[in-house]
C-alpha positions in Angstrom: 0.0 0.0 0.0 2.8 2.5 0.8 4.4 2.3 -2.8 1.1 2.9 -4.4 0.4 5.9 -2.1 3.8 7.3 -3.0 3.0 7.0 -6.7 -0.3 8.7 -6.3 1.1 11.5 -4.4 3.9 11.9 -7.1 1.2 12.1 -9.8 -0.7 14.7 -7.9 2.5 16.9 -7.3 3.3 16.9 -11.0 0.4 19.2 -12.1 1.2 21.6 -9.2 4.9 21.9 -10.4 3.8 22.6 -14.0 1.5 25.3 -12.9 4.4 26.8 -10.9 6.7 26.8 -13.9 4.1 28.3 -16.2 3.5 31.2 -13.7 7.2 31.9 -13.3 7.5 31.9 -17.2 4.6 34.2 -17.5 6.0 36.6 -15.0 9.3 36.6 -16.8 7.7 37.5 -20.2 5.6 40.2 -18.5 8.8 41.8 -17.2 10.5 41.7 -20.5 7.4 43.2 -22.3 7.1 46.0 -19.7 10.7 47.0 -20.2 10.3 47.4 -23.9 7.0 49.4 -23.8 8.6 52.2 -21.8 8.2 55.5 -23.9 11.3 57.3 -24.9 12.8 59.7 -27.4 13.5 57.0 -29.9 9.8 56.0 -30.0 8.7 59.4 -31.3 11.5 59.4 -33.9 10.6 55.9 -35.1 7.0 56.9 -35.6 8.1 59.7 -38.1 10.6 57.4 -39.9 9.7 56.6 -43.5 7.6 59.8 -44.0 9.1 62.6 -46.1 8.0 66.3 -46.7 6.2 66.7 -50.1 6.4 70.0 -51.8 3.2 71.8 -52.5 1.7 71.5 -56.0 1.4 74.5 -58.3 -1.7 76.7 -58.5 -2.7 75.5 -62.0 -3.6 71.9 -62.9 -4.8 72.8 -66.3 -4.3 75.3 -69.2 -6.6 77.6 -71.2 -7.1 77.0 -74.9 -4.4 79.0 -76.5 -6.3 79.8 -79.7 -9.2 81.1 -77.6 -7.1 82.9 -75.0 -6.8 86.2 -76.9 -9.9 88.3 -77.4 -10.9 89.3 -81.0 -10.4 92.9 -80.2 -6.8 92.4 -79.1 -6.1 90.2 -82.1 -7.2 92.9 -84.5 -5.2 95.5 -82.6 -2.1 93.4 -82.7 -2.6 92.2 -86.3 -4.3 95.0 -88.2 -5.1 94.8 -91.9 -7.2 91.6 -92.0 -10.7 91.3 -93.2 -13.5 91.3 -90.8 -14.3 87.7 -91.5 -10.6 86.7 -92.0 -10.0 83.1 -90.8 -6.4 84.1 -89.9 -7.9 85.5 -86.7 -8.9 82.0 -85.7 -5.3 81.0 -85.3 -3.6 77.7 -86.0 -3.2 75.4 -83.0 0.2 74.0 -82.2 0.5 70.2 -82.3 0.7 68.9 -78.7 0.1 65.6 -77.1 -1.2 66.8 -73.7 -3.2 70.1 -73.8 -3.2 70.2 -70.0 0.6 70.3 -70.0 1.3 72.4 -73.2 -0.7 74.3 -75.7 0.0 77.0 -78.3 -1.4 78.9 -81.2 -0.1 81.1 -84.1 -1.6 83.9 -86.1 -0.4 85.6 -89.3 -1.9 88.6 -91.0 -0.2 89.9 -94.2 -0.7 93.4 -95.8 1.0 95.1 -98.7 3.4 96.9 -96.4 4.4 93.8 -94.4 3.3 91.0 -92.3 2.8 90.5 -88.6 2.9 87.3 -86.7 1.8 86.3 -83.2 2.7 83.1 -81.4 1.4 82.1 -78.0 2.7 79.2 -75.9 1.5 77.9 -72.5 3.5 75.4 -70.5 2.4 74.0 -67.2 5.4 72.8 -65.2 5.1 69.8 -63.0 7.9 68.8 -60.7 8.5 65.1 -60.3 10.8 65.5 -57.3 8.8 65.5 -54.1 11.3 67.9 -52.5 11.0 70.6 -55.2 7.7 72.3 -55.7 6.0 73.0 -59.1 6.6 76.7 -58.6 10.3 76.3 -57.9 10.7 74.1 -60.9 8.8 76.7 -63.0 11.1 79.5 -61.8 14.2 77.5 -62.6 13.0 77.0 -66.2 12.0 80.7 -66.4 15.4 81.8 -65.4 17.0 79.5 -68.0 14.9 81.3 -70.6 15.9 84.7 -69.4 19.7 83.7 -69.3 19.3 82.4 -72.9 18.0 85.8 -74.0 20.7 87.7 -72.1 18.2 89.5 -70.0 20.0 91.4 -67.1 19.5 90.3 -63.7 17.1 92.2 -61.5 18.9 94.9 -59.5 19.6 94.0 -55.9 17.9 96.1 -53.3 20.1 98.9 -51.9 20.7 99.1 -48.2 20.0 102.5 -46.7 23.1 102.2 -44.7 25.3 101.3 -47.7 26.0 104.9 -48.7 26.9 105.9 -45.2 29.4 103.3 -44.5 30.6 102.0 -47.8 32.4 105.0 -49.2 35.3 106.3 -47.0 36.0 109.2 -49.4 32.7 110.9 -48.8 34.5 113.2 -46.3 37.5 113.9 -48.4 37.4 117.4 -49.8 39.6 116.3 -52.7 37.1 113.7 -53.8 34.9 116.4 -55.5 37.8 117.7 -57.5 38.7 114.2 -58.8 38.5 114.0 -62.6 36.8 110.7 -62.4 33.9 112.0 -60.3 30.8 113.2 -62.2 30.0 112.6 -65.9 32.8 113.4 -68.2 34.7 115.3 -65.6 32.5 118.3 -65.7 33.4 120.9 -63.1 36.5 118.9 -62.1 39.8 120.5 -61.3 41.6 118.5 -63.8 45.2 119.7 -64.5 44.8 118.7 -68.2 41.8 120.7 -69.4 42.2 119.8 -73.0 42.3 116.0 -72.4 39.3 116.2 -70.2 37.3 118.1 -72.8 38.2 115.8 -75.6 37.2 112.7 -73.6 33.8 114.2 -72.9 33.3 115.1 -76.6 34.2 111.6 -77.6 31.9 110.0 -75.2 29.0 112.1 -76.4 29.7 111.3 -80.1 29.9 107.5 -79.5 26.6 107.6 -77.6 24.9 109.5 -80.3 26.0 107.2 -83.1 24.5 104.2 -81.3 20.9 105.5 -81.6 18.5 104.5 -84.3 18.3 108.1 -85.5 22.0 108.4 -85.8 22.5 111.6 -83.8 26.1 112.7 -83.6 28.2 114.8 -81.3 27.3 116.0 -77.8 25.2 119.1 -77.1 26.9 122.3 -76.4 27.0 123.9 -72.9 24.1 126.1 -73.7 21.8 123.5 -75.1 19.3 121.5 -73.1 20.4 117.9 -73.1 16.9 116.7 -72.6 15.8 117.9 -76.1 17.0 117.2 -79.6 17.9 119.9 -82.1 14.5 119.8 -83.6 12.9 120.4 -80.3 11.7 116.8 -79.8 12.5 114.7 -76.8 14.9 111.8 -77.8 13.9 108.3 -77.1 15.2 106.8 -73.9 17.1 103.6 -74.9 16.6 102.0 -71.5 12.8 102.4 -72.0 12.8 99.8 -74.8 15.9 97.8 -74.1 15.5 94.2 -73.1 14.5 94.1 -69.5 12.6 92.5 -66.7 9.1 93.6 -66.1 8.2 94.2 -62.4 4.5 94.7 -62.8 3.5 91.5 -64.7 2.7 88.1 -63.0 5.3 86.6 -60.6 8.2 87.1 -62.9 8.4 88.5 -66.6 10.9 89.8 -69.0 10.8 91.5 -72.5 13.3 91.0 -75.3 13.5 93.2 -78.4 15.5 92.2 -81.4 15.8 94.1 -84.7 16.9 91.6 -87.5 18.2 93.1 -90.8 20.1 90.1 -92.3 17.0 88.3 -93.6 15.2 88.8 -96.9 13.1 91.5 -95.1 13.7 93.6 -92.1 11.7 92.6 -89.0 11.5 93.4 -85.3 10.9 90.5 -83.0 9.2 91.1 -79.6 9.3 88.3 -76.9 7.5 88.5 -73.6 7.9 85.6 -71.2 6.1 85.6 -67.8 5.6 83.1 -65.1 2.5 82.7 -63.0 2.9 80.1 -60.3 3.7 76.9 -62.3 2.7 78.2 -65.7 5.1 79.8 -68.1 3.6 81.9 -71.0 5.7 83.0 -74.0 4.5 85.7 -76.5 6.3 86.1 -79.8 5.2 89.2 -81.7 6.9 90.0 -85.0 6.6 92.7 -87.6 8.1 92.2 -91.0 8.6 95.1 -93.5 9.2 94.7 -97.2 10.9 98.1 -97.2 14.2 98.0 -95.4 14.1 101.7 -94.9 10.8 101.3 -92.9 12.1 100.1 -89.5 9.4 98.7 -87.2 9.2 100.8 -84.1 9.7 99.3 -80.7 7.3 101.4 -78.6 4.2 100.3 -80.4 5.1 96.6 -80.6 6.2 96.4 -77.1 3.1 98.1 -75.8 0.9 95.6 -77.6 2.8 92.7 -76.4 2.7 93.9 -72.8 -1.0 94.6 -73.1 -1.5 91.0 -74.3 0.4 89.5 -71.4 -1.7 91.5 -68.9 -4.8 90.0 -70.6 -3.5 86.5 -70.5 -2.7 86.7 -66.7 -6.4 87.3 -66.2 -7.3 84.3 -68.4 -5.2 82.0 -66.2 -6.9 83.0 -63.1 -10.4 82.3 -64.6 
């Protein structure tokens, strides 16, 4: 009887031991889990890992129809001489494979005195780099166009304190008598008066010869430099020179080229402007069959700028 009793007691003790081992194992696992679940700085960093910052998309996700973007009134102003029902004013669409990314149109009106052309191109820029926005990519492409046209950079803003601290000769009484100060050494105490006078005369002559009207020489001391000999005000070359336009869209520039080497003389006006992620290019050309009849800049540039202002409104519709 005693061996049997021992066997029975041993069998009853086995389940108890198993339960004890299981409890200890569970306690050990719970302790390990608790130590891993403690919050720390690494947890917040790991939650953001794998997520990057995506640049904002551009303002525009489509483009206006190029051939319908210019009003009939503007077309007849830019391209005079056509008949009232002339199909030339309908324009010829540019071949494109995605009108939401690029669209263009071309117009041509011929007259006995010459021909005018108008070409319009819209490009919607999309950046495929998530770290570069559509606007930044469009600005990059716009600046490449400006550089290709040799458009001067926009002038840097002048610091108000630059003049006070940047010139150490401002308090030097001899600075005003330097022959290099002022224009052409006027009023300077140059020891060589003849050389100073000849330099000023040469400068004036060269400047006059660069103008379209072929003026020569510099005005005399008693003449008013703001008026020509016939009493008219001479054209300011800076007003029609290739330049950046500050009052048009986000960025804009104008280029003006007079071409005389082709079969006919022609002036080509180009206006490029960027509005958010859209770059618009206007090419406005006037050809003349008479090489003595030079197309004037002022009218052509004014027409092109007016059209650009009209197109910026079409983009926001």
